[in-house]
C-alpha angles and dihedrals in degrees: 000000000000127000092254104052111046103137098197106027112056110196110251093199138036117238119251093228127053113270105220127202110255115256094229101065122145113258090239091063090047090052092048091053092048093051092049090049093050093047093046090055096038091109090061096037097052093044091049090049091054094055092039092058090057087069090075113072091199088066096049096098091053093044092049092051091048094046095049103038105024102033119020098037101023112113097175096121092057107032101063095258096112092111088069090062095045111120121199088186094059094042092051097051108136094232091072090068087067092053092053094044092049093079092005112245112204129183123219133184129214092192135355114272116222112243115251091212136019129190110239131177111256128178112234137164110246134171110270095229136083087232088083088079095058108025124077119250092248093059092045089053091053091050089050092054089051088053091238091123132012141197122254132184114261136170109239134173109252127186109244125190109241107155148013128301116235141225106205115202111204123204137222112022094208116183098307104354092248092173088063093046096049097032104042112018096049136041094230091106093037100248095163092055090040093054105026115191093018120104110192127194117205116223125216140160117303089231091075090064093059093080117088118242090001090073090054091049090053094048092050088057092053097260120146138170122279095228113133098236091049093051091047091052092051093046090049087061087055096248119135125239135207121216124190091220100198093053127189093325091063090057088070088065093051113119134137110274095018126107099187117151138181109230115123093080095038107095102132094095090053091052090047091056092050093048091051095052108124093005109123142137091209123050116223108255095195132045112283130179094222146000097229135015137192116227122191113215124190125196105209107206096019091122094048101066095080131043109226137200093232110220091186092059131098114275117245093211141356096274091047089053092054091049094049093049092048093049091046090052091048093049094049092045091052091049092052092047102042108013095245136072139205119236113201104249130190110194143140135293137216095272104021139047103218108055135034143066102277119105120249122254097257121140122258115200112193109202123191117214130211116293117251110214110222119214133160113268141198095035095309120137132206108285095029120118113274114249127217088237092061092046093050092048095054093038090056090047091049093051091050091051092047092051090048090050091052095046094047094053107030094092091054101044109023126084118234091256093056117106129225125271113284123188100205099176 
């Protein structure tokens, strides 16, 4: 077993000499490392590609069209239209299996989640021509009046609303929430088969959509912005969303062995669920216990894939104390200014195990908790203003469910050096 991937014995020291990757490594492991490296640098690669293409005058018309209509004036990540940019083809690329198997990332259920939608056979009258796939409805109607084409009854598969939509709360954030990336935005771990009938959009900071080409890559994977109005628009269409509740601030508590999360002050996702009760574009055709549910999700091992210079820790000497305070100030300042922060990570490289930017091969087990049906309380009805009393009630219930989820699964998925769940803020 290599230096990087011991599941039960976390190294308490770093070796004095460089630990190189063995020469005789199976090609599958090489490919896994390559895919993780490419994805980890995709922000830089896509942005570089955008500027590189401007070097070819023949591509300028295409680049101008993209820049004007798909970059500068495109509001898709914030106006609830992200489903239109969702690409099953991109998400199902075979290379993503290697990203998930690198750690590996594995999905687990506590209970079955009821599908939001099911495909059911419905008889409908449709135009008896393949032109219906390419011509607008108005033109098809004209052709029908001219008796060139006609409508005929046909059994088709139609998406029917059968259950609640979900707000998944993911914990902990870790350095880059790799459990979310490999578990939710790609099919490498089999999320569509794992949650049939539930299409989930992952929310992230709006800043990530300010980079050309990279923004399109994110949207194709089902990633959208975490702005409130955008999430409300997506939920109104009866899609589910995932929110990394602790946010960038929680990444500062990321360290191997720790399970520290930021939750006490995070109540916005609870209020969002209450506001969206009874708000739907599709009525439920079958009996359902609720219109929207909260689901706690915990990524066991998320904090273990990077070694971190922990700025919240106790200094070992006076100089170390100055350095920690300076880095802590810099991280918090960066978070206030830009919405994200930069933990100081010490990880592995392509050809060595003791220095670089790639995550270690340590397992991430993503466990889904029991759904919490959200209904209006204390005499309030859908559409009424949300009260603090309702928010506090569901927040307390959510915390209890998350703690229960952690306690029920820690023996199965935590190493012996991992600590218990700690809600620090």
